[in-house]
TILO-94421 format. One record per residue (C-alpha): x, y negated, z negated; residue number from 1. Coordinates in steps of 0.02 Angstrom, whole numbers, always signed. Example, Ala and Ser with C-alpha at 12.3 -4.5 7.8 and 13.67 -1.06 7.14 Angstrom:
# TILO-94421
{atom {+615, +225, -390}, 1}
{atom {+684, +53, -357}, 2}
# end
This chain:
# TILO-94421
{atom {+2744, -5231, -3649}, 1}
{atom {+2637, -5098, -3728}, 2}
{atom {+2518, -5103, -3578}, 3}
{atom {+2662, -5076, -3459}, 4}
{atom {+2719, -4922, -3558}, 5}
{atom {+2544, -4847, -3557}, 6}
{atom {+2535, -4871, -3368}, 7}
{atom {+2701, -4785, -3346}, 8}
{atom {+2642, -4641, -3457}, 9}
{atom {+2485, -4624, -3352}, 10}
{atom {+2585, -4613, -3193}, 11}
{atom {+2704, -4488, -3270}, 12}
{atom {+2560, -4378, -3327}, 13}
{atom {+2478, -4389, -3156}, 14}
{atom {+2641, -4335, -3073}, 15}
{atom {+2655, -4182, -3188}, 16}
{atom {+2473, -4144, -3156}, 17}
{atom {+2487, -4136, -2968}, 18}
{atom {+2642, -4030, -2983}, 19}
{atom {+2552, -3906, -3096}, 20}
{atom {+2400, -3900, -2981}, 21}
{atom {+2505, -3867, -2829}, 22}
{atom {+2613, -3733, -2910}, 23}
{atom {+2488, -3585, -2906}, 24}
{atom {+2461, -3605, -2719}, 25}
{atom {+2643, -3593, -2677}, 26}
{atom {+2728, -3504, -2820}, 27}
{atom {+2755, -3350, -2711}, 28}
{atom {+2848, -3458, -2580}, 29}
{atom {+3038, -3460, -2586}, 30}
{atom {+3121, -3624, -2621}, 31}
{atom {+3245, -3597, -2480}, 32}
{atom {+3203, -3643, -2299}, 33}
{atom {+3065, -3520, -2247}, 34}
{atom {+2997, -3465, -2079}, 35}
{atom {+2871, -3608, -2069}, 36}
{atom {+3010, -3737, -2091}, 37}
{atom {+3117, -3652, -1957}, 38}
{atom {+2966, -3657, -1838}, 39}
{atom {+2938, -3841, -1865}, 40}
{atom {+3125, -3886, -1855}, 41}
{atom {+3144, -3792, -1688}, 42}
{atom {+2991, -3878, -1618}, 43}
{atom {+3048, -4051, -1674}, 44}
{atom {+3225, -4028, -1602}, 45}
{atom {+3158, -3961, -1437}, 46}
{atom {+3037, -4108, -1412}, 47}
{atom {+3168, -4234, -1471}, 48}
{atom {+3305, -4166, -1354}, 49}
{atom {+3178, -4175, -1210}, 50}
{atom {+3141, -4354, -1262}, 51}
{atom {+3326, -4400, -1248}, 52}
{atom {+3322, -4342, -1066}, 53}
{atom {+3182, -4467, -1020}, 54}
{atom {+3230, -4619, -921}, 55}
{atom {+3202, -4754, -1050}, 56}
{atom {+3287, -4665, -1195}, 57}
{atom {+3434, -4600, -1092}, 58}
{atom {+3469, -4770, -1017}, 59}
{atom {+3445, -4883, -1166}, 60}
{atom {+3453, -4785, -1326}, 61}
{atom {+3599, -4666, -1302}, 62}
{atom {+3730, -4801, -1317}, 63}
{atom {+3636, -4887, -1459}, 64}
{atom {+3627, -4739, -1579}, 65}
{atom {+3754, -4793, -1711}, 66}
{atom {+3661, -4715, -1855}, 67}
{atom {+3764, -4676, -2008}, 68}
{atom {+3732, -4594, -2172}, 69}
{atom {+3846, -4650, -2313}, 70}
{atom {+3813, -4493, -2416}, 71}
{atom {+3785, -4307, -2387}, 72}
{atom {+3598, -4316, -2372}, 73}
{atom {+3566, -4131, -2401}, 74}
{atom {+3667, -4123, -2560}, 75}
{atom {+3602, -4288, -2624}, 76}
{atom {+3422, -4236, -2593}, 77}
{atom {+3446, -4075, -2691}, 78}
{atom {+3496, -4178, -2840}, 79}
{atom {+3331, -4280, -2843}, 80}
{atom {+3206, -4216, -2969}, 81}
{atom {+3038, -4157, -2902}, 82}
{atom {+2949, -4288, -3010}, 83}
{atom {+3039, -4427, -2916}, 84}
{atom {+2984, -4366, -2746}, 85}
{atom {+2808, -4333, -2806}, 86}
{atom {+2799, -4510, -2879}, 87}
{atom {+2857, -4585, -2713}, 88}
{atom {+2722, -4493, -2618}, 89}
{atom {+2591, -4543, -2750}, 90}
{atom {+2644, -4725, -2728}, 91}
{atom {+2604, -4726, -2542}, 92}
{atom {+2440, -4810, -2501}, 93}
{atom {+2356, -4668, -2408}, 94}
{atom {+2183, -4596, -2397}, 95}
{atom {+2248, -4420, -2364}, 96}
{atom {+2320, -4337, -2524}, 97}
{atom {+2510, -4326, -2513}, 98}
{atom {+2526, -4165, -2609}, 99}
{atom {+2699, -4118, -2668}, 100}
{atom {+2761, -3941, -2695}, 101}
{atom {+2909, -3829, -2646}, 102}
{atom {+2846, -3804, -2470}, 103}
{atom {+2832, -3994, -2441}, 104}
{atom {+3004, -4016, -2519}, 105}
{atom {+3079, -3889, -2397}, 106}
{atom {+3002, -3988, -2252}, 107}
{atom {+3068, -4153, -2316}, 108}
{atom {+3239, -4078, -2333}, 109}
{atom {+3224, -4013, -2149}, 110}
{atom {+3180, -4185, -2085}, 111}
{atom {+3323, -4266, -2181}, 112}
{atom {+3439, -4141, -2099}, 113}
{atom {+3362, -4143, -1923}, 114}
{atom {+3322, -4330, -1914}, 115}
{atom {+3490, -4388, -1984}, 116}
{atom {+3557, -4426, -1812}, 117}
{atom {+3388, -4454, -1734}, 118}
{atom {+3299, -4577, -1845}, 119}
{atom {+3361, -4729, -1745}, 120}
{atom {+3257, -4678, -1593}, 121}
{atom {+3108, -4624, -1702}, 122}
{atom {+3100, -4794, -1787}, 123}
{atom {+3118, -4888, -1623}, 124}
{atom {+2977, -4784, -1541}, 125}
{atom {+2873, -4816, -1695}, 126}
{atom {+2884, -5004, -1664}, 127}
{atom {+2812, -4972, -1490}, 128}
{atom {+2687, -4834, -1519}, 129}
{atom {+2622, -4857, -1695}, 130}
{atom {+2522, -5020, -1664}, 131}
{atom {+2436, -4924, -1523}, 132}
{atom {+2406, -4772, -1637}, 133}
{atom {+2339, -4881, -1778}, 134}
{atom {+2218, -4969, -1660}, 135}
{atom {+2143, -4804, -1602}, 136}
{atom {+2135, -4729, -1777}, 137}
{atom {+2052, -4888, -1843}, 138}
{atom {+1925, -4883, -1700}, 139}
{atom {+1867, -4711, -1758}, 140}
{atom {+1882, -4754, -1942}, 141}
{atom {+2011, -4621, -1984}, 142}
{atom {+2161, -4643, -2099}, 143}
{atom {+2307, -4742, -2028}, 144}
{atom {+2437, -4617, -2092}, 145}
{atom {+2381, -4494, -1963}, 146}
{atom {+2496, -4589, -1842}, 147}
{atom {+2638, -4484, -1913}, 148}
{atom {+2559, -4328, -1839}, 149}
{atom {+2645, -4374, -1672}, 150}
{atom {+2812, -4345, -1755}, 151}
{atom {+2761, -4168, -1800}, 152}
{atom {+2673, -4136, -1633}, 153}
{atom {+2790, -4210, -1507}, 154}
{atom {+2934, -4309, -1588}, 155}
{atom {+2840, -4458, -1507}, 156}
{atom {+2882, -4388, -1334}, 157}
{atom {+2741, -4418, -1206}, 158}
{atom {+2821, -4290, -1091}, 159}
{atom {+2824, -4152, -1222}, 160}
{atom {+2748, -3986, -1166}, 161}
{atom {+2728, -3838, -1283}, 162}
{atom {+2755, -3657, -1238}, 163}
{atom {+2565, -3633, -1235}, 164}
{atom {+2530, -3780, -1123}, 165}
{atom {+2488, -3923, -1245}, 166}
{atom {+2548, -4085, -1178}, 167}
{atom {+2580, -4269, -1226}, 168}
{atom {+2607, -4367, -1385}, 169}
{atom {+2461, -4282, -1471}, 170}
{atom {+2488, -4111, -1388}, 171}
{atom {+2313, -4082, -1320}, 172}
{atom {+2270, -3917, -1244}, 173}
{atom {+2186, -3921, -1075}, 174}
{atom {+2012, -3879, -1133}, 175}
{atom {+2016, -3992, -1286}, 176}
{atom {+2076, -4135, -1185}, 177}
{atom {+1941, -4115, -1056}, 178}
{atom {+1809, -4102, -1195}, 179}
{atom {+1868, -4272, -1260}, 180}
{atom {+1860, -4358, -1093}, 181}
{atom {+2040, -4342, -1034}, 182}
{atom {+2060, -4314, -848}, 183}
{atom {+2173, -4166, -811}, 184}
{atom {+2203, -4106, -635}, 185}
{atom {+2344, -4086, -509}, 186}
{atom {+2365, -4275, -489}, 187}
{atom {+2319, -4352, -659}, 188}
{atom {+2357, -4285, -834}, 189}
{atom {+2287, -4408, -961}, 190}
{atom {+2351, -4303, -1105}, 191}
{atom {+2514, -4398, -1070}, 192}
{atom {+2429, -4567, -1068}, 193}
{atom {+2474, -4648, -1235}, 194}
{atom {+2315, -4754, -1246}, 195}
{atom {+2184, -4627, -1191}, 196}
{atom {+2262, -4479, -1284}, 197}
{atom {+2271, -4583, -1444}, 198}
{atom {+2084, -4624, -1432}, 199}
{atom {+2044, -4441, -1395}, 200}
{atom {+2150, -4382, -1544}, 201}
{atom {+2069, -4507, -1664}, 202}
{atom {+1896, -4451, -1605}, 203}
{atom {+1943, -4266, -1619}, 204}
{atom {+2014, -4290, -1796}, 205}
{atom {+1859, -4383, -1852}, 206}
{atom {+1750, -4242, -1785}, 207}
{atom {+1856, -4109, -1877}, 208}
{atom {+1841, -4207, -2038}, 209}
{atom {+1655, -4213, -2018}, 210}
{atom {+1655, -4024, -2001}, 211}
{atom {+1769, -3982, -2148}, 212}
{atom {+1748, -4134, -2261}, 213}
{atom {+1935, -4124, -2306}, 214}
{atom {+2080, -4207, -2218}, 215}
{atom {+2204, -4069, -2249}, 216}
{atom {+2087, -3944, -2173}, 217}
{atom {+2049, -4062, -2026}, 218}
{atom {+2236, -4080, -1992}, 219}
{atom {+2257, -3888, -2000}, 220}
{atom {+2111, -3867, -1882}, 221}
{atom {+2189, -3995, -1762}, 222}
{atom {+2340, -3877, -1751}, 223}
{atom {+2260, -3705, -1742}, 224}
{atom {+2078, -3742, -1703}, 225}
{atom {+1926, -3745, -1816}, 226}
{atom {+1891, -3560, -1784}, 227}
{atom {+2058, -3508, -1868}, 228}
{atom {+2027, -3622, -2016}, 229}
{atom {+1851, -3549, -2039}, 230}
{atom {+1928, -3372, -2036}, 231}
{atom {+2053, -3424, -2167}, 232}
{atom {+1913, -3496, -2274}, 233}
{atom {+1815, -3334, -2260}, 234}
{atom {+1965, -3226, -2301}, 235}
{atom {+2002, -3331, -2456}, 236}
{atom {+1829, -3299, -2524}, 237}
{atom {+1752, -3466, -2470}, 238}
{atom {+1884, -3584, -2539}, 239}
{atom {+1894, -3754, -2457}, 240}
{atom {+2068, -3814, -2510}, 241}
{atom {+2214, -3804, -2391}, 242}
{atom {+2334, -3738, -2521}, 243}
{atom {+2209, -3604, -2575}, 244}
{atom {+2181, -3540, -2396}, 245}
{atom {+2369, -3565, -2356}, 246}
{atom {+2414, -3379, -2351}, 247}
{atom {+2273, -3338, -2230}, 248}
{atom {+2318, -3468, -2098}, 249}
{atom {+2429, -3438, -1945}, 250}
{atom {+2613, -3457, -1984}, 251}
{atom {+2636, -3615, -1882}, 252}
{atom {+2487, -3696, -1966}, 253}
{atom {+2552, -3654, -2139}, 254}
{atom {+2698, -3767, -2098}, 255}
{atom {+2596, -3902, -2010}, 256}
{atom {+2516, -3995, -2155}, 257}
{atom {+2678, -3994, -2257}, 258}
{atom {+2772, -4057, -2104}, 259}
{atom {+2646, -4200, -2090}, 260}
{atom {+2670, -4248, -2270}, 261}
{atom {+2858, -4235, -2254}, 262}
{atom {+2859, -4346, -2097}, 263}
{atom {+2756, -4476, -2188}, 264}
{atom {+2880, -4473, -2331}, 265}
{atom {+3034, -4488, -2216}, 266}
{atom {+2966, -4632, -2114}, 267}
{atom {+2932, -4728, -2274}, 268}
{atom {+3080, -4680, -2385}, 269}
{atom {+3231, -4649, -2270}, 270}
{atom {+3331, -4792, -2351}, 271}
{atom {+3317, -4706, -2521}, 272}
{atom {+3414, -4561, -2443}, 273}
{atom {+3562, -4660, -2379}, 274}
{atom {+3502, -4673, -2202}, 275}
{atom {+3547, -4836, -2120}, 276}
{atom {+3485, -4837, -1940}, 277}
{atom {+3542, -4954, -1806}, 278}
{atom {+3386, -4990, -1706}, 279}
{atom {+3405, -4941, -1524}, 280}
{atom {+3385, -5091, -1406}, 281}
{atom {+3251, -5021, -1291}, 282}
{atom {+3159, -5152, -1185}, 283}
{atom {+2983, -5100, -1221}, 284}
{atom {+2892, -5259, -1158}, 285}
{atom {+2760, -5194, -1039}, 286}
{atom {+2588, -5240, -974}, 287}
{atom {+2453, -5144, -882}, 288}
{atom {+2359, -5183, -723}, 289}
{atom {+2211, -5086, -659}, 290}
{atom {+2222, -5007, -487}, 291}
{atom {+2066, -4971, -383}, 292}
{atom {+2152, -4918, -220}, 293}
{atom {+2269, -4775, -184}, 294}
{atom {+2447, -4812, -222}, 295}
{atom {+2614, -4723, -198}, 296}
{atom {+2752, -4758, -320}, 297}
{atom {+2881, -4768, -182}, 298}
{atom {+2800, -4928, -115}, 299}
{atom {+2789, -5003, -289}, 300}
{atom {+2976, -4981, -310}, 301}
{atom {+3009, -5050, -134}, 302}
{atom {+2910, -5209, -161}, 303}
{atom {+2941, -5242, -348}, 304}
{atom {+3119, -5177, -369}, 305}
{atom {+3069, -5062, -516}, 306}
{atom {+3168, -4902, -522}, 307}
{atom {+3066, -4747, -479}, 308}
{atom {+3123, -4658, -637}, 309}
{atom {+3070, -4807, -745}, 310}
{atom {+2902, -4813, -658}, 311}
{atom {+2878, -4628, -697}, 312}
{atom {+2927, -4652, -879}, 313}
{atom {+2801, -4792, -902}, 314}
{atom {+2665, -4696, -818}, 315}
{atom {+2688, -4511, -869}, 316}
{atom {+2505, -4468, -836}, 317}
{atom {+2531, -4469, -645}, 318}
{atom {+2601, -4301, -594}, 319}
{atom {+2647, -4332, -411}, 320}
{atom {+2701, -4517, -401}, 321}
{atom {+2527, -4560, -336}, 322}
{atom {+2378, -4654, -410}, 323}
{atom {+2212, -4601, -335}, 324}
{atom {+2135, -4775, -360}, 325}
{atom {+2009, -4743, -224}, 326}
{atom {+1919, -4626, -343}, 327}
{atom {+1905, -4748, -486}, 328}
{atom {+2000, -4878, -588}, 329}
{atom {+2170, -4817, -651}, 330}
{atom {+2303, -4905, -756}, 331}
{atom {+2476, -4945, -694}, 332}
{atom {+2603, -4991, -833}, 333}
{atom {+2743, -5108, -777}, 334}
{atom {+2881, -5210, -859}, 335}
{atom {+2803, -5374, -908}, 336}
{atom {+2917, -5475, -796}, 337}
{atom {+2855, -5373, -644}, 338}
{atom {+2666, -5404, -668}, 339}
{atom {+2658, -5568, -572}, 340}
{atom {+2762, -5489, -432}, 341}
{atom {+2635, -5351, -425}, 342}
{atom {+2491, -5470, -393}, 343}
{atom {+2595, -5557, -262}, 344}
{atom {+2639, -5399, -171}, 345}
{atom {+2487, -5290, -209}, 346}
{atom {+2411, -5310, -38}, 347}
{atom {+2573, -5251, +45}, 348}
{atom {+2588, -5105, -76}, 349}
{atom {+2409, -5047, -42}, 350}
{atom {+2431, -5071, +148}, 351}
{atom {+2593, -4969, +152}, 352}
{atom {+2513, -4834, +46}, 353}
{atom {+2363, -4821, +161}, 354}
{atom {+2478, -4816, +311}, 355}
{atom {+2585, -4678, +237}, 356}
{atom {+2435, -4572, +189}, 357}
{atom {+2343, -4594, +353}, 358}
{atom {+2495, -4553, +462}, 359}
{atom {+2590, -4433, +349}, 360}
{atom {+2480, -4353, +213}, 361}
{atom {+2548, -4342, +40}, 362}
{atom {+2617, -4177, -27}, 363}
{atom {+2731, -4136, -171}, 364}
{atom {+2894, -4041, -189}, 365}
{atom {+2949, -3981, -362}, 366}
{atom {+3133, -4026, -396}, 367}
{atom {+3208, -3976, -563}, 368}
{atom {+3032, -3963, -636}, 369}
{atom {+2997, -4143, -586}, 370}
{atom {+2868, -4165, -449}, 371}
{atom {+2930, -4281, -312}, 372}
{atom {+2811, -4362, -188}, 373}
{atom {+2863, -4348, -5}, 374}
{atom {+2772, -4390, +154}, 375}
{atom {+2773, -4279, +308}, 376}
{atom {+2663, -4225, +445}, 377}
{atom {+2549, -4094, +370}, 378}
{atom {+2514, -3939, +475}, 379}
{atom {+2329, -3923, +502}, 380}
{atom {+2232, -3787, +585}, 381}
{atom {+2127, -3853, +728}, 382}
{atom {+1986, -3771, +820}, 383}
{atom {+1928, -3809, +996}, 384}
{atom {+1809, -3944, +936}, 385}
{atom {+1948, -4046, +858}, 386}
{atom {+1902, -4008, +678}, 387}
{atom {+2035, -3975, +545}, 388}
{atom {+2025, -3858, +398}, 389}
{atom {+2120, -3836, +233}, 390}
{atom {+2132, -3677, +129}, 391}
{atom {+2115, -3715, -55}, 392}
{atom {+2269, -3671, -160}, 393}
{atom {+2279, -3639, -347}, 394}
{atom {+2262, -3800, -448}, 395}
{atom {+2198, -3906, -303}, 396}
{atom {+2045, -4017, -320}, 397}
{atom {+1940, -4114, -193}, 398}
{atom {+2033, -4269, -249}, 399}
{atom {+2206, -4196, -215}, 400}
{atom {+2147, -4123, -46}, 401}
{atom {+2073, -4293, +2}, 402}
{atom {+2237, -4380, -38}, 403}
{atom {+2339, -4249, +55}, 404}
{atom {+2234, -4272, +214}, 405}
{atom {+2207, -4457, +208}, 406}
{atom {+2020, -4451, +175}, 407}
{atom {+1898, -4469, +28}, 408}
{atom {+1806, -4352, -85}, 409}
{atom {+1641, -4416, -20}, 410}
{atom {+1685, -4378, +160}, 411}
{atom {+1746, -4203, +115}, 412}
{atom {+1582, -4166, +23}, 413}
{atom {+1482, -4230, +171}, 414}
{atom {+1583, -4129, +299}, 415}
{atom {+1566, -3971, +195}, 416}
{atom {+1387, -3998, +129}, 417}
{atom {+1451, -3991, -51}, 418}
{atom {+1333, -4048, -190}, 419}
{atom {+1471, -4054, -323}, 420}
{atom {+1661, -4074, -337}, 421}
{atom {+1683, -3889, -378}, 422}
{atom {+1789, -3787, -258}, 423}
{atom {+1869, -3616, -273}, 424}
{atom {+2039, -3540, -235}, 425}
{atom {+2047, -3476, -57}, 426}
{atom {+1898, -3578, +0}, 427}
{atom {+1912, -3653, +179}, 428}
{atom {+1877, -3841, +175}, 429}
{atom {+1845, -3945, +329}, 430}
{atom {+1946, -4105, +321}, 431}
{atom {+1909, -4177, +491}, 432}
# end
């Protein structure tokens, strides 16, 4: 019995110590909801509301959200002593320090408020995505708890796009995504591919930790870039602790690490706050086949009976309902019960796609911000020799031009004596 009491005393002393160590860094911060909390709350709600409009969630989860809270979660949370919350965070088996202070507390309170009617969907999506996240994080030997960054980044919405152009579950910017091997062009945006973006995020986070040697700083750099973190370190007089450089970071980043700690807390301790979610019944049984020929979604839906909206939801990385399989091997995610049908009908799907492209080249029409693939006879400029030309528009690539005109990148390069895939806006490309 005496040993048990000593252990309890050690834990209590540790809790008091981490509270005292955290206090100087945030003592100037108000205990009410501050600007950083408001920023993170608005971002979470925006991404979550966008998630509700996606096909899978709107069809299966909306009628299943029977979440209830048997107590006033805000009031009840305010009655919990800081030492209890700190002890819970300390008890989590994490590599990354789960620091507790007034800023983290404000973010926990925000999530309790904002997630009260949303946690059903969050927990259901966690069952689907987190094994995938954990596999990628383990592959790059980075802490498993980083999977909760996707709640802060995108509310686990693969279609999320920020006001500055970051996209996908992990919110990669264009340049960073390209640097970590993600294909981003007018046809494919692998920032929205759950598998490839998770690998890229794990790789990037490992690299950031190698630079800063501290997980809090690596997480901050993931949000605002290593340059801004280095500036904050310099302005702080060379300190290398997140809470010590906190005042010198961009406002959004000041709230980012506390929001990550808060999300980790909520996803582990929601029952302790009277939240009793009813898991949404979303059919998430899927499998992936590799496609090495061009494929139009419309022919997949015709032959397999999969709704076009469901096909888009399962394959958010394809921007125009078209897979440019001729240029490489690309994944197609399907409901598990449709995979055998795909192999039975793949020849017909490829044949119909080739026929559509060769007779009526592929173009896209934006409808309510969703690109829709249509086929029509493209207008081409002909000269007296029978050649056809295409004027390059903004955002176009050789791959998209080849798909539009029913040819290949190799043929276009040969016709135009091109040594690389680089083209410029306004350039005149011979397509025939």
